[in-house]
N, C-alpha and C positions, 0 to 999 in steps of 0.2 A: 174464854179459853177453848171453846169448841170450834172456833173459826178456823178456816184453812190457813190463815196467816201464821198461826202458831206452828204449823208444820212446813211452811214454805222454805225453800232453799236449805234443805237438810244437809248437814256436813257429812263428809266421808270420814268416819272415825278412824284415828290412827294413834295407836298406843305409843308409837316410837317418836312422836313429834315433841320437840322441846328440849331444852338443856337440863331440865330438872329430872327428878327420879320419883318413882312411885313407892311409897312406904305407908305403913299403917299410921293413922292419926285419929285418935278417938275411936279406935276400932275399925275405921273405914280405910280402904285403899285410897290414897290421896296423892295427887301430883304435887310435889313439893319443890319449890325453886327459890333461890335466893339464900342469903346467909341465915342459918339457924341461930346465929348469935345476935341477930337483930332484936332490939327491944320492941319493934313495931311489926305487927303481922297483918296481912290482908287475907281475908277469906273470900274466895270467889265461888258463888253458888250458881251452878249451871242452869241452863234451860232444860227442856225435856230430852235433849240429845246427849246430855251427860258430859262427863269430865274428860273424855278423849277427843273432844272436838278440837281440831287443829287451831282454829283462830282463837279459841278460848285459852289454850295452852300458850300460844304466842303472846297473848295479852298478859298472862301470868308472868312470863319471862320479862316482859317489858316493865311490869310493875316491880318485879324483883330487882331489876337493874336500877331502880330508883332508891334502893336501900331497904326494901322490905323482905320479910320472910313470907312467902305466899303459899297458901294451901288451896288446892282445888279438889275437894273430897268427892268420892263417888257416892252421892246421896241416893242414887238410883239402883244400888245393889246389882251392878253389872247387867242391868236391864234397861238401857235407854230406849226411848221410843223408836220404833222402826216403822216409818211411813209406808214401807213396801210390804208389810204384813197385813193382808186383807182380813185375816181372821182376828186381828186384835186392833181395832180402830182406837183412836185417841181416847174416846170416852170410856172404853173398856180398860185401856192401859192405865189411865189416870186413877182408877179405883185402887190400883195396887201401889200407887206412888203419891200418897197424899202429902201436901206441904206440912201438915202437922207432924208427920213422921220425920220429914226433913228437919223440922225445927228441933225435935227431940235429939236427933243425931247430931245436929250442929252444936247443941249445948255440950255434948261430950267432946267434940272437936275443940271447942273453945277452952274447956277445962284442960285438955291435953296441951294446948298452946301455952296456957298460963303456967302449967307445971314446968315448961321448958324455959321459963324466965321472961316470956313476953309480957310487957307492961301495958300495951295498948293495942286494940284490935279494931280494924275497920272491916266492913263487909260490903260486897257488891253483889247484887242479885240480878240475874238476867231472866226475864219472862217468869217461868215457874219459880226460879230462885229468888225473885224479888219478894214473894210472899214469905219465904223463909227468913229473909233478911229483915222484913218489917216486924216479924215476930221477935227477932233478936233485939231489934231497936226498942220495941215496947217493953221488953224485959230488962233493958239496960245492960245487956250482956256484951255490947260493943260500944265503941266510942264515936263512931261516925259511919254513915251509910250512904250508898249510892244505889238507886234503883234504875235499871235500864230496860225500857219497854216492858213494864211490869205486867204480870198476869195475876188475877185473883185479889190484888190489893184493892181495898175499899176506902171510901172516905172515912169511915169509922176507924180503920186501921191507922190512917194518917193522923187522926185526932189523938190517937194514943201515943204518938211519937214525940219525944222531947230530947232527941240528940241531933247533932248536925246532920242534915239530910239533903241529898241532891237527887233530883228525879229527871231523867232524860226520856222524853217521849218522842213518838214518831207522828208525823202529819198523817200518814196513811196507816191507820191502825184501828181496826174495829174491836180489838180486844181491850185496849186502854186508849180510847180515842182522845183527841185533843180536848174535848169538852170535859172529860174526866180528869185529865192531867191538870187542867185549869182549876178544877175544884180542889185538887190536892194542893195546888199553889196557894189558893185562897186560904185554906186551912192553915198551912204553914206560915203564911204571911201574918196571920192573926196571932201567932205565937211569937211575941217580941223577944222572948228568951231563947228561942231556937233559931239557929242560923240555918238558912235553907237556900237552895238554888234550884230553879226549875227551868227547863228549856224544852221546847218542842222543835225538833229538827224538821226542816222543810224537805219535801220531795223524797223522804225515806219511808220504808215500811217496817212493820213490827219485826224485830230480830236483827235490825241493821247493824248493831254494834259487834256481833260475833258471827252472823251468818251472811256475810257479804262476799261478793265475788272478788277475789284478789286481783283479777285481771281488769276490773272496772275501776278506772281512776277516780271517778266521782264517788263510787261506793266506798272505796278505800279512804278517800279524803274525809267523808262524813264519819266513818267508823273511827278514824284516828283522832278526829276532833273530840268525839265522845270519850275516847281513851285519855286524852289530855285533860279533859275536865275531871275525870275520875282521879287521875294522878294529882292534879292541883288541889282537889277537895281533900284528899287524904293528907297531902303535904301540909295543908293549913290546919287540919284538925287532929292529927296524930303526932305532930312533932312540935 
């Protein structure tokens, strides 16, 4: 998590992006999009740049268009990482934003979703958010999970997972390198009762699914492929 890759290609945060609205969910400001009457909800857990990242909100809208109620909570308490602040480097910032706190907050979000009539919940975590999602998986608070260029996730974490899980890694990634993703794959493959899917995307770097250059056709293509895998995974396991 301490590598420069985690901070590369930072988004320009925009609170006005997307067709959804921000309301409280589980006590947290959350970008909500899609029909609140849907029985199936998707929780998107951001990377260190938070819930106002434009590409993340656009993905939320894309997922909502497939029939889900989608929530992107502000797990970072209005304090996303700012790579331009020399007085608060990542290792200092992260002390105030532990994934354990994100997990506790996510439990309240899930309780709120269930109180609204949601019967099944999938969760996708990006970088920092993947650790939150793996904890939700281990606690069986969600029905399906997708991890995209995860950070902090360990082999022991994956050993504790027994829900349908997809993991999308990057070929160019020192945070969760291909050798680690392959270990995740081996652990999941040994669990015959757990459906899993693991793919390492060639020629992309950590963060490629949400921190891509929208003017780079190849980057967009790779990101959109990952988004389709996410959609297909939840379509298979939540409906």
